C-alpha positions in Angstrom: 110.8 134.4 117.1 108.4 134.0 114.2 105.2 132.0 115.0 103.1 130.2 112.5 100.1 132.1 111.3 97.9 129.3 112.4 97.4 131.4 115.5 97.3 134.9 114.1 94.2 134.5 111.8 91.1 136.3 112.9 87.7 134.8 113.3 86.4 136.9 110.4 89.0 136.0 107.9 87.8 133.8 105.0 89.4 130.7 103.7 90.1 132.2 100.3 92.5 134.8 101.9 95.1 132.5 102.9 97.6 131.1 100.3 101.2 129.9 100.4 103.3 130.3 97.1 99.9 131.1 95.4 98.4 127.8 96.5 95.6 127.2 98.7 95.8 124.3 101.3 93.7 122.1 98.9 96.2 122.9 96.2 99.2 122.3 98.4 97.5 119.0 99.3 97.2 117.9 95.6 100.9 119.0 94.9 102.1 117.0 97.7 100.4 113.7 96.5 101.4 114.7 93.0 105.0 114.6 94.0 104.5 111.1 94.9 102.9 110.1 91.4 99.3 110.3 92.8 96.4 112.5 91.7 94.0 113.5 94.3 90.4 113.1 93.2 87.8 114.8 95.5 84.2 113.6 95.2 81.7 116.2 94.1 84.2 117.5 91.6 82.8 116.5 88.1 84.9 119.3 86.3 88.3 117.9 87.4 90.6 116.6 84.6 91.6 113.0 85.3 95.3 112.8 84.1 96.0 109.4 82.8 99.7 109.7 83.4 99.3 109.5 87.1 100.5 106.3 88.7 97.6 106.2 91.2 94.5 108.2 92.1 93.6 109.1 95.6 89.8 109.3 96.2 88.9 111.5 99.1 86.0 113.3 100.4 85.7 117.0 99.4 85.9 117.8 103.1 89.2 116.0 103.9 92.9 116.7 103.6 95.0 113.8 104.5 98.6 112.7 105.2 99.5 109.0 105.4 102.0 106.4 104.8 101.7 104.4 101.8 104.0 101.5 102.2 101.4 98.9 103.4 98.8 100.1 100.8 101.4 99.9 97.8 102.4 96.3 98.9 98.9 95.2 99.0 98.1 96.8 95.6 101.2 94.9 94.2 100.2 91.5 95.8 96.4 91.6 95.0 96.1 94.1 92.2 92.5 95.2 93.1 90.8 97.8 91.1 90.0 99.6 94.3 91.9 99.6 97.6 89.6 101.0 100.4 91.5 102.5 103.4 89.9 103.3 106.6 92.2 106.0 107.9 92.5 106.5 111.7 94.0 109.4 113.4 95.3 108.4 117.0 93.4 109.6 119.9 94.5 113.1 120.9 93.5 116.2 122.7 92.8 119.1 120.5 95.2 121.9 121.2 96.7 125.1 119.7 100.2 126.5 120.2 100.4 130.2 121.4 103.8 132.1 121.2 104.4 134.5 124.0 106.9 137.4 123.4 108.2 140.4 125.2 106.9 144.0 124.1 110.1 144.2 122.0 109.2 141.1 120.0 111.8 138.9 121.7 110.7 135.3 122.1 109.6 134.1 125.6 108.1 130.6 125.4 105.5 128.5 123.7 102.4 127.8 125.6 100.0 125.0 124.6 96.3 125.5 125.2 94.3 122.2 125.2 90.5 121.8 124.5 88.8 119.6 127.2 87.6 116.8 125.0 89.4 113.8 123.6 88.6 112.7 120.1 89.3 109.9 117.5 89.2 110.9 114.1 88.4 108.5 111.2 88.0 109.0 107.5 87.7 106.8 104.4 89.9 107.2 101.4 90.8 104.9 98.4 93.4 104.1 96.0 92.8 102.9 92.3 94.8 102.7 89.2 91.7 103.0 87.1 91.2 106.6 85.7 87.5 105.7 84.7 86.9 104.7 88.3 88.4 108.0 89.4 86.1 109.8 87.0 83.0 108.0 88.6 84.2 109.1 92.1 84.6 112.7 91.0 81.0 112.9 89.5 79.5 111.5 92.9 77.9 114.0 95.3 80.0 114.6 98.4 77.8 113.0 100.9 77.6 109.9 103.3 76.5 107.5 100.6 79.2 108.2 98.1 81.4 105.3 99.5 78.4 103.0 99.4 77.9 103.8 95.7 81.5 103.2 94.8 81.4 99.8 96.4 78.3 99.0 94.3 80.3 99.9 91.1 83.2 97.7 92.0 82.6 93.9 92.5 83.7 92.3 95.7 86.4 90.1 94.1 88.0 93.5 92.7 88.2 95.3 96.2 90.5 95.1 98.9 90.4 97.0 102.3 92.9 98.0 105.0 93.3 100.1 108.0 96.0 102.6 108.3 97.1 105.5 110.7 97.3 108.9 109.4 96.4 112.6 109.8 93.0 113.9 109.0 91.9 117.6 108.6 88.6 119.2 108.1 88.9 121.2 105.0 86.0 123.6 105.9 87.8 124.9 109.0 90.4 127.6 108.7 92.3 126.5 111.7 92.5 122.9 110.3 93.6 123.9 106.9 96.3 126.0 108.5 97.5 123.1 110.7 97.5 120.8 107.7 100.0 123.2 106.0 102.1 123.3 109.2 102.2 119.5 109.3 103.0 119.3 105.7 106.0 121.3 106.3 107.2 118.7 108.7 106.4 115.7 106.3 107.4 117.2 102.9 111.1 117.7 102.6 111.3 118.5 99.0 108.2 120.7 98.0 110.3 121.9 94.9 109.4 118.5 93.1 106.0 120.1 92.3 106.4 123.7 93.2 108.9 125.4 91.0 108.9 128.9 92.2 110.4 128.2 95.7 113.9 128.4 96.8 115.8 126.8 99.7 116.4 129.1 102.8 118.7 127.4 105.3 118.9 123.7 105.8 115.1 123.0 106.0 113.3 126.1 105.0 111.7 127.0 101.7 110.7 130.7 100.5 108.9 132.1 97.5 111.0 133.4 94.9 109.6 136.9 95.6 109.8 136.6 99.3 112.0 139.0 101.2 115.5 138.0 102.4 115.8 136.1 105.5 119.1 135.0 107.2 119.5 131.4 106.9 121.4 131.2 110.2 118.3 132.5 111.9 116.2 129.7 110.7 115.8 126.5 112.8 113.5 123.6 111.5 111.2 123.5 108.5 109.8 127.0 107.9 107.7 127.9 104.7 107.7 131.5 103.6 105.2 133.0 101.3 105.5 135.7 98.8 106.3 139.1 100.1 107.1 137.5 103.5 110.4 137.4 105.3 111.9 136.8 108.9 112.8 140.4 110.0 116.6 140.9 110.6 117.5 140.2 114.2 114.9 137.7 114.7 114.8 133.9 114.7 112.4 131.5 113.2 111.9 127.8 114.8 109.8 125.5 112.7 107.6 123.9 111.9 106.0 127.2 110.9 104.4 128.8 107.8 104.1 132.5 107.0 101.4 132.9 104.4 101.6 134.9 101.2 101.1 138.7 101.5 97.7 139.1 100.0 99.0 142.2 97.9 101.8 140.0 96.4 100.1 136.7 96.0 101.6 135.0 93.1 100.2 132.9 90.1 101.7 129.6 89.8 102.0 127.3 86.8 100.9 123.6 86.8 103.6 121.0 86.8 103.7 118.4 84.2 103.8 114.8 85.3 106.9 114.0 83.2 108.7 116.8 85.0 108.0 115.5 88.5 110.2 112.4 88.1 113.2 114.3 86.9 113.0 116.7 89.8 112.9 113.8 92.3 115.6 111.9 90.3 113.7 108.8 90.1 115.0 106.3 87.6 113.7 107.4 84.3 110.7 105.7 82.9 110.9 104.9 79.2 108.5 102.1 78.9 107.8 102.4 75.3 111.3 102.8 74.2 112.4 99.9 76.4 109.8 97.7 74.9 111.0 98.6 71.5 114.5 97.5 72.5 113.7 94.4 74.3 111.7 93.1 71.4 114.1 94.1 68.8 115.9 91.8 66.3 119.2 93.6 67.5 118.9 92.5 71.1 118.0 88.9 69.9 121.1 88.8 67.5 123.3 90.0 70.3 121.9 87.3 72.7 122.8 84.6 70.0 126.3 86.0 69.4 127.1 86.4 73.1 125.7 83.1 74.0 127.9 81.3 71.3 130.9 83.1 72.5 130.1 82.3 76.2 129.7 78.7 75.5 133.0 78.4 73.4 134.9 79.9 76.4 133.2 77.9 79.1 132.6 74.4 77.4 136.1 73.2 78.5 134.9 73.7 82.2 132.0 71.3 81.7 133.9 68.0 82.1 135.6 69.2 85.4 132.2 70.5 86.8 130.4 67.4 86.0 133.2 65.2 87.5 133.0 67.3 90.7 129.2 66.8 90.9 129.6 62.9 90.1 132.2 62.5 93.0 130.1 64.1 95.6 126.5 63.1 94.7 126.7 61.1 91.5 124.4 62.0 88.4 122.3 63.7 87.2 124.7 66.6 86.2 121.9 69.0 85.1 118.8 70.2 86.6 115.9 71.6 84.5 113.3 73.5 86.5 110.0 74.7 84.9 110.0 78.5 84.5 108.0 81.1 82.6 109.3 82.9 79.5 107.9 85.9 77.4 104.0 85.7 77.5 104.1 83.1 80.2 105.4 80.2 77.8 106.8 77.5 80.0 110.4 76.1 79.4 113.0 74.0 81.2 115.6 76.5 82.7 118.9 74.5 82.8 121.4 74.6 85.5 124.2 72.5 86.9 122.8 70.6 89.8 123.9 72.0 92.9 121.6 70.3 95.4 121.4 66.9 96.8 119.1 64.6 94.8 116.5 64.6 97.8 116.5 68.4 97.8 112.7 68.6 97.4 111.9 66.4 100.3 114.3 68.3 102.5 112.7 71.6 101.5 109.4 70.7 103.1 111.3 70.0 106.4 113.2 73.3 106.2 110.3 75.6 105.3 110.0 77.2 108.7 113.6 78.3 108.4 113.0 80.1 105.1 114.8 83.6 105.3 113.2 85.0 102.1 110.3 87.5 102.4 108.6 86.4 99.3 107.7 83.1 97.6 111.1 81.9 97.1 113.2 79.8 99.4 116.4 81.1 100.9 118.7 80.0 103.8 122.1 81.5 104.2 123.4 78.0 105.0 121.1 75.7 103.2 121.8 72.1 104.0 120.4 71.0 100.6 123.3 72.5 98.7 126.2 70.2 98.1 129.8 71.5 98.7 130.4 71.7 95.0 127.2 73.3 94.5 128.0 76.1 97.0 131.2 76.9 95.1 129.3 76.8 91.7 126.6 79.2 93.2 129.1 81.5 94.6 130.8 81.9 91.3 127.7 81.7 89.2 128.9 78.8 87.4 125.8 76.8 87.9 123.9 79.0 85.3 126.4 78.5 82.4 123.9 75.8 80.7 121.3 78.6 80.5 123.2 79.9 77.4 121.5 76.9 75.6 118.3 78.4 76.8 119.4 81.7 75.2 120.2 80.0 71.9 116.7 78.4 71.9 114.9 81.6 72.3 113.6 81.1 75.9 115.9 83.5 77.5 118.0 86.5 77.0 121.5 87.3 78.3 120.1 90.1 80.3 116.4 90.3 81.7 114.4 89.6 84.9 115.3 86.6 87.0 113.4 83.6 85.5 110.7 82.3 87.8 108.1 79.5 87.8 104.2 80.0 87.4 103.5 79.8 91.2 105.9 82.7 92.0 104.5 84.8 89.2 100.9 84.7 90.5 101.8 86.6 93.7 102.1 89.8 92.3 100.2 90.5 89.0 101.6 93.9 88.2 105.1 92.6 88.6 104.2 89.4 86.6 102.8 91.4 83.5 105.9 93.4 83.5 108.4 90.8 83.8 106.6 88.5 81.3 106.6 91.1 78.7 110.3 90.2 78.1 112.5 87.2 78.1 114.2 86.4 81.5 117.9 86.7 81.7 120.9 84.8 82.6 121.8 87.8 84.7 120.0 91.2 85.5 119.7 94.1 87.8 118.5 92.0 90.7 121.6 89.9 90.4 124.0 92.8 90.6 122.2 95.0 93.2 120.5 92.7 95.6 121.5 93.2 99.2 119.9 90.1 100.8 118.7 92.4 103.6 116.3 90.8 106.1 112.7 91.2 104.9 113.6 93.0 101.7 114.8 90.3 99.2 111.5 89.9 97.5 110.8 93.6 97.3 114.2 94.2 95.7 113.4 91.4 93.3 110.2 93.1 92.2 111.7 96.6 92.2 114.7 95.6 89.9 112.7 93.5 87.5 110.3 96.4 87.0 113.1 99.0 86.7 114.8 96.8 84.0 111.6 96.5 82.0 111.0 100.2 82.2 114.6 101.3 81.4 116.1 98.6 79.2 118.7 99.9 76.8 121.7 98.2 75.0 124.0 100.2 77.2 122.2 99.1 80.3 122.6 95.5 79.1 126.2 96.0 78.7 126.6 97.6 82.1 124.8 94.6 83.8 127.0 92.2 82.0 130.1 94.0 83.0 129.0 94.1 86.6 128.3 90.5 86.6 131.7 89.7 85.3 133.2 91.9 88.0 131.3 90.2 90.8 132.3 86.7 89.5 136.1 87.8 89.6 135.6 89.3 93.0 134.2 86.0 94.3 137.1 84.1 92.8 139.6 86.7 94.7 138.0 85.9 97.9 138.6 82.0 97.6 
């Protein structure tokens, strides 16, 4: 059995002696957050280079290493768009302990023994997130002392700050055992360290080893085990993770820095091509394509208009069309045309039904909405209610493909999303329409995600794909009738 070196360090060893894959625990901490698009900025580090390609900056005390969940923080950043999100990080009450591995004289594993310290503790630490590189630079130049957070609050006005509490793990960077425990916990939390550490290779299902590590039998490895340069699990032994084998000091490697643009490719995130996408969405070619497609679509669908209008009249009389105020590029308002699919008193009914709203965002959605007429339900299912929007396309308010058109009130709820989606014309169809799942509590998040993804990745081929998938969905709905 191979035990983690957390328990093999002597009291006289210095912090600088321990590296993994050529990286100190602080460097591993930075690489972990970098894999998530975040640059770690410790206080009291004025020489650090602020990389403006980072998506976020994590402001921490130089004394701390942290692991925490980001979902709640990212949602708040999206909704409020503060310059600074202060996070009071709490580590749940626990008793300090260390794991000791007991073995026979021949090296065979006997058992684990956990030795507890006598006191209970509740750790807390402050961290912060910001999208502002200049604010990150200010933080790096501050002394690492108890007053640094107060000075940071003085820089950022109250109306540009937000604060939350969050659970996480906090490690004291000045203590050797804490740094080692951090790396061990990181092995449990970071499944794909190759996203920012290029020199490692997979060993077994969950293990990772340096490219100059010795050979270890993958079958002997259970759980996450990180193996440093010059180390290996001896033949005939087994390793149970989480465990870390530090670099052999005589074979400590030098590692290259990873470019931000390479991180996303390693993680297979959707490619971000914002400048190229903006060039396409504002091009004359896209506008000419919209006009040509809208003319063809109207020529094909206009014969359906009398039948749709007659069906609406039979069930609920006129009007046949409904024009709702929506925002187009740069926030210009326009009347978004649709065939009317709701009863004429739908707005009054909405106020009564608000408590039954199943959507997680500002829009209203009910699986069986009593405001929708029978004809309207069929039109929505086949997406025929949106045919009049091709007139909006001809007038320049909309595009054939783009983010879903939404009103001013909805656009105010998430400024980052608003700025992205109002940089292009809204579309008759889009990524959200072909990919949404209607999963409970996720509809609005999907709406934001797919709108932003389109703005970042828009190409003519992507537009053609979305149009094709929309047509497939319409015919699939027809086949189910």
